N, C-alpha and C positions, 0 to 999 in steps of 0.2 A: 589760485595756487594753494590756498588753505584747504580747498576741497581735496587736493591730491595728497597732502601730507599723511593723513591716516592710512591711506592705502600703501604708501611707501613704507611706513613703519611696520605694517602687517607683513609685507614681503620680507623685511629684514628679520622679523621674528621667525617666520616659517621656513626660510631657506636653511638655516643651521639645523632646525628640527628635522626636516626632510633628509638632510645629509646624514644625520645621526641614525635615523630609522633605516636608511639604506645600508649604512655601515654595520649596524646590528644585524639586519637581515642577512647580509653577506656572511657574517661570522656564524650565524645559526645554520644557514644552508651549508657552509663549509664544514661545520661540525658534523652534521647529519650525513653529508656525503662521505666524509672520512669514516664515520661509524659504519655506514652501509657498505662502503667499498673496502673496509678494513683489510681483509685477507684476500680480496678478489683481484682479478686482473685489472690493470688500469685501462682507461678508455682507448688508448692507442693500441693496446694488445687486442682488445675486443674488436675494434674497427679493422685491424690488420687481418684477424682470423675470419671475420665476416667477408672482407674483400677477397681473401684467398678462396673461400667456398664459392662466392659469386663468380670469380674468375674461372675456376675449374668448370662450373656449370656452363658459363658462356662459351668456353672453348669446346666443350662437348657438343653444345647446341649448334655451333657454327661448323665444326670440323668432323664430327663423328660420322661414320659411314652410313648408319641408319638413323631414321628419325626417332627422337627420344623426347618424352614429355619432361619439361623442366620441373613441373610440380611433382612428378614421380621421383625425380632425382632428389629434390628437397626432402620429400617424405622419407625416402630411403636413407638419406643422410641423418635425419633425425632419429629414425629407428636404429641406425647403427650406433649413435651416441647412447641412446637409452638402453641398448642391449647390454651395456656394461654396468647397469644399475640393477636394482631388485626387479623381480618379475612383474610387479604391479605398477611401477612407474610407467606412464603411458602417454602417448600423443594422440589427440583426437582431431582429425582433419576437420576443416570448416564444414564440409558437406555432411559430416556425421554428427556434428555437435548437438543439433536440436534433438535428434532421436535418442542419442546417448543420455542427454540431460533430462529428457522428459520423465523417465522413471524415477529419478531422484527428486525432481522438483514437484512431482505429483500432478503435472498437467502438461498439455501440449496444445498447439493451435491447430484446429481442424474442425470436424463436425461430429465425430464420436460414433462411428459405425464400424462394425466388423463384418466381414463377408465370408461366404462359403460358395465356391463355384459349383453349381448343380446343373449338369448337362449344358455346359457352355454359357450359363446365365448366372450372374452374381446374385445370391440371396442374402439379405440382411440377417445375420445370425446372432448379433448382439448389439445393443445400443447402450452407451454409457449414460448412467443416470445424470440428469441435469446438464446434459450436453446440448449443443445446437440441434443435433438430429432429434433428440428427445423432445425438445420444445417445438420443433417444426412439425411433429406428428408422424414421423417415419416409424414404422413398426417392424418388429422381427417377422420374417416370412415374406416381406415385400421383395419383389424381384426388380433389380436395377436394369433399366433399358438404355438410358443415356445419362452421361455426366456432361453437363453443358450441351454442346452440340455433337459430342462424340458418342457413337454407338458402342455399348459395352456388352450387349446381349448377343449371344451366338457368334462371337468372334474370337473365342479362346483367350480372352483377356485374363491375365494372372492377377493374384492378390496384390503383388508389388506394383503392378501397373496401375491398378485402381487407386492405391494409396497415393501414388504420384499424381494422378489426375485430380484427386480430391484435396489431399492435405497439402501437397507441395505446389499446387497452383497458386500463383501470386494474388489472384483476385480475392476480393473480400467476401464475395458471395459465390455459391455453387448452385446451379440449377440441376436438380435431380429429377429425371423422369423415371417413374416406376409403375409396376403393375401390382395391384393388391388383389391376391386370389380370393379372399373372402368376400370382396365386393365386386369382383370381376370387372374392374375398371382401371384405366390408366390415368395417372395424375402427375402433374409437374409441380414440384415444390422449390421455392427459392430459399436456400438455407444460408444464413450469415455465419461465416466462420467465427469461432471464438475459442476460449479456453476450455479444453476438454479434460475433466478430472481423470487421473489415472489412479484407480483404487489400489489400496495396499492390503485391505482385509478381504479375502475371498469368501470367508464364511464365518458366521458367529451364531451358533444355535445350541440348543440343549440336546445332549445325547440321551439323557434320561432325566428323571425328575430332579436330580441333584447335581448332575455333571454337565458343565458347559464345555464347548469346543470353539476355539478361535484359530483360524488359519491365516497366518501373516505371510503375504507373498513377497513383500519387500519393505525396507525401512526408508521411507521417503519423507519429504517435508510435511506431508499430511497424515503420516501413519499414526502418530500418537493420538490425534483428535479422533480418527476413525476407530482406533482401539478403545479409547475411552467410551465412545458411543456404544460399541459392541458389548463391552464388559458391564456397563451400566444396565443395558437391556437384559443381559443374562442374570445379573443379580436381582433385578426386579422380577425375573421369571423363576426365582427360587434357587439359583445356583449356590452350591456350597463347596464344590470341587471344580477344578478347571484343568483342561488339557490344552496347551498351546502348541501349535504345529508350525515349525519353521523349517521343515524339510524343503529342499530345493530353493531355499531363500538365500541368495547370494550376498545379502547385506544391504548397505546403504549408509545413511547418516548415523553417526555415533549418537547424536542427541536423541534421536528417535528411540534407540535401544535403551539408553539410560533413563529416559522419561518413563518407558514402559516398566523397566526393572524397578523403578522407584514406586510403582503401584503395588509391587509384591513385597518389597524389603523395607522393614521399619527403621525408625530412628534416622540418624545421619550417617549410616554406614557407607563405607567406600564401595562403589559399584564397579569401577574400572579406573585405571590410570594409564596415562600415556607418558612416554619418555623419548626425547630425541636429543642428540648431542648439541643441536643448535638452539632448541627451544626449551630444554629442561623438562621437568616433570610437571604434569597437571593432573590433579585428582578430580574425579567426578563422584560426588556423594549424593545419597538420598537426602531429600530436604522437605518432603511433605508427608502428610498422613495418607498412605495409599488406600486405594479402594478395595484391595484384596490381599491383606497382609497376613491372614491367619489360616485360610482354608487350604485343603490339600491341592498341590500343584504339580503338574508334570509337563515336561517340554520334550517334544519329539524332534529328533535331529537325524541328519544323514550326511553322507560324504559331500553333498553340495551345500550344506548349511555353512555359511562363511561370514566373516567380518562382524557386522552388527548382530547377526544371529548367534555368533559365538560369544559376543560380549554379554548378551542376555542370558544364554545358557550357563556361562562361566560364573556370573554373579549369583545366579540361583543355586548353583552347585556349591560354590565356595562358602556361602552362608547357610548351607543345609536347609534352604528354603523350599526345595522341591526335588523331584527325581527326574533325571535326564534319561531318556530311553531312545535307543536307535543304534546308530553307527558313528564311528569317529568322524568328527567334522573336518571341514576342508583345511583349516589351519592358515587362515589369512588374517594376520594381525598387524597390518601396516596402516598407518594414518596417512591418507593422501590429502594434499592441498591443491586445489585447482587454480591455475593461472591462465586467464583468457588472453588471447593475442589479438593484435590489430586486424588480422585478416579473417577473424571469426573462428579460428582454431583455438585449441586449448591444450594445456599440458597438466597432467596430474602427477605430482612429485611426492614421493614418500618423505615425510618430515619427522615421523616418530613411530613407535611401536606401541601396541596395546598390551596391557598386563591385567590379569584378573585380580580380584581383591587380595588373594594370598600370594600374588607375585608370579603367577605362571605366565609365560609368554605364549600368546595365542599363535604366533607365526611359526610355521614349520620351516625347516632348514631349506635354503636354496643355494647352499655352498657349492653344489655340483653343477650349477648353471641352470638357466631358464629351461632348456630343453628337457633335462632330467626332471625338473620340478613339475612341468606340465605333463610330461609323460606319465609320471606316477599317478597324477590325478585322473588321466584318461583311463589308465588301467583299473583304477578304483571304480570308475563309472562302469567299466565293462566287467567288473567282478573278477578280474585276473589278479589284481593287486589286493592283498588282504587288508581291508580297512579295519578289521577287528584283530589285528596282530597282537601278540603278547604285549602286555603293558610294560613299556620301557620308558626311559627318560627319568628326570629327577622327580623325587617324591615331594609332595606338599601335603599339608593337612588342613582340612576345612576349619572354618573359624568357630563354629558352634560345637560340633560333635567330634572334632578331631579325626575325621575319616581321612583315609589316604586317597589323594587324587594325584594325577600325573601331569607333568609339564612336557615340554618338548614339541609342542605344536598341536593346535586343535583342542577340542574338548572330547575326552573319552567318556561315553555314557555310563551311568550307573547300572543300566540294564541293556545288554547287547541283544540286538535283533539283526541277524545277518541277512544278506540278500537271499541266500538259499532258503531261509525260513519264510521269507516274504514272497518268493517267486512262484509263478505258475508255469505251466508247460510252454515250451518254445512254440508249439502249434498255436496255442491261444494268443501268445504275443504276436505271432505272425499275422493272425486274423485281425486283431485289434489295430495293428499298425498299417494294415493294407488300406489304401485310399478307396478301394471298392466298397468296403464296409461303410465308410463315411458317406459315400455317394448314396448308398442304400438308405442310411439313416435320414439324410436330408430330403431325399426324394420321397420317402414314405411320409415325412412331415408335410411336404407340399401336397401330396396326393390326399392326405387326410386333414388338410388345413383347417376346415370348419370345425372338425371334432376337437382338434388341439386348442383352437382359439376359444372354444366354448367352455373349456375347463376354468373353473373359478379360482383355484388355488393349487399350491403344491400338493396338498393332501388329496385333492381331486385327481390330479395327474397320477399320483402314486397308487390310488385305489382303482382307477379305471383302466390303466394300461397294464395288461397282462399278456404273457407270451404263450397264447394258445391260438388255435384256429389258424386263420390266414396269416397273421403276423408271424407265428412260429414257422409256418411253411416257407414264407418268404425269407426269413432270417436263415433257416437251414439251407435254402437254395444258394444264397450269396456266399455263405461260409463254405459250403461244399465246393463252389466255384473257385474260391481262393485256395483251398487245399482239401482234397478228398479225405485227409486224415481227421478232419473235423468230426466226422461221425463216429470214429472209434476212439478218439482221444478226449475231445471236449464234450461231445453230446452225451457220453456215458458217465461223465464225472460231474455230479451235482454242483460241487464247489466251483468248478471251472465254468460250467454252463451259467451259473448264477452271476459270476463276474461278467461274462459276456453280455448277459441280459441287462445287468446293472449299467454297463457302459453305454448301451444303446439308450436306455431310459434316461440316464444322466445327461446325455447329449441333448435330448429333447427338453429336459428340465433346465439346462443352461440357456437354451433359446428362449424359453418362456420366463424363467425366474433367475437368470444370470448365474454367476459362479456358485452362489450359495445352494441353489437347487442342484447343481452338479455334484457338489461335495456331500450333500445330504444322502444322495444315493450311492455314490462311489465309496464312501466311507464304510458302507455295510460290508464291503469285501476287503477292507484294509486290515491286514493281519497285525501290523504294528499298533494300530489304534485299538484293536480288540484287546491286545495284551496290556496296553496302557490302561484301558478301562478295568480290566481284571485287577491290576495292581492298585489303582487308586481307590478301589472299592474293597480292598482286603487288608489283612494284617501285614502283608508283604511290604506295603508302603512304609509303615513305621519302622520295620526292620531295616529297610534299605537306608532310610534317613539316619538311623542310629548306627550304621556301619556293619550290620550283620549280613552274612551271606544268605541268599535264598536259592532254592531250587528253581530252575527255569519253569515258567508256567506254560510255555508252549510245547 
């Protein structure tokens, strides 16, 4: 009996203690539930409304005259709810979640190849660096014959179908049968799927002995690290001035933009702040010694530069740190928070707005509804809506030099370059956008595969590929087939013909040297970049920073 007494005493001690813990736990849970549900509907209301929606969909499914997808009804119901909110609060169905998130997360699961269909056969046109395809030994120019046991050559397979067969296949491995033209042999490779990096920096190179250029495609989880690698390389190459290109960059993560801005702006200056009625104000300040806080800096923007791109441009403009050149930016200044759901879908809800350091709201008005909001942007992209309209909206003043800048949505550039000033003839645009030109470019690459693969570097490609003789005749032929006006509009204008030739050569450079090779050539015909180079290398730069008006250089 004495052996049992200690155990009984232990029980008597622990039972009240456990009851106390449960009581305290209940009080804490009750407190937080009350705090969380404060002004929200009670559970009975939530369940009642959920049941009402379920009941409606069940009745439609059972009684409606035609067959209807329940999933479609749910999605439509969600879209209807969100249509009463701002234009950028959105619902991401489960089937789209991975692809939508890939650009932001900086990777996706797959093998890392891009394809171009050349005469009914997929040709590998690009391989992501450090991807499974890269390590498996697949090369650009390889022709895909089979994916696993499915024939893909000569059967009119589309790029979307290829992606589905490779990336969305649930298997851990993909067997790829391909033909390698340079070796004239067929080989089968077993490629294990893995994380494929999605690059953010398309190019980082020296335009001249002192001026660097960085093209930022998106602001993802990996962008800052990629940017730091690029700018470090440029500084080691002698860079004293920098042009950052965020045209057509729709944004991404706030932190990526502020980390990059911190490399340009000194001290602990405010870079951007957010404010939401439910979450209050949050400041994002510089906190480190940046890698490029003193050299001349320009940022290129256009009507598709949005969100994080506008945060970067706004901070640089407000602190008089650099010159913004281009066109009025998109005007997307809403902070989204993503909520993932049990079925794999997600919802991005606006929780706050962005403001530049001097207090300008980046978000343009959507008071007239979503349709008008997106219509205006479509017109801007078509150049029917004047993105360089007269400067209106509230006036603000920059922090260092007291220059006038304007609020009311988006970032208005210090130097305007309109679409008309950048544009080429509609005939040239028609030729470049015609798939027959791309077919010619890739077919010519395959027909001269050994020559292209023998090139040792970008400089080698640039020096050896010229548009004379047989290449010129073939290019003339395909362009004339697309439109007979080629010979009287493009062929006779050196600036237009040069852009066409640059596009052809740049596409080959992309196959061999990825996106940086492409931009090294295409930028030679980029009128906005040419003007940015003129300004950054002249007295005009200092005049703009100090608030003086300058005559247009173009």
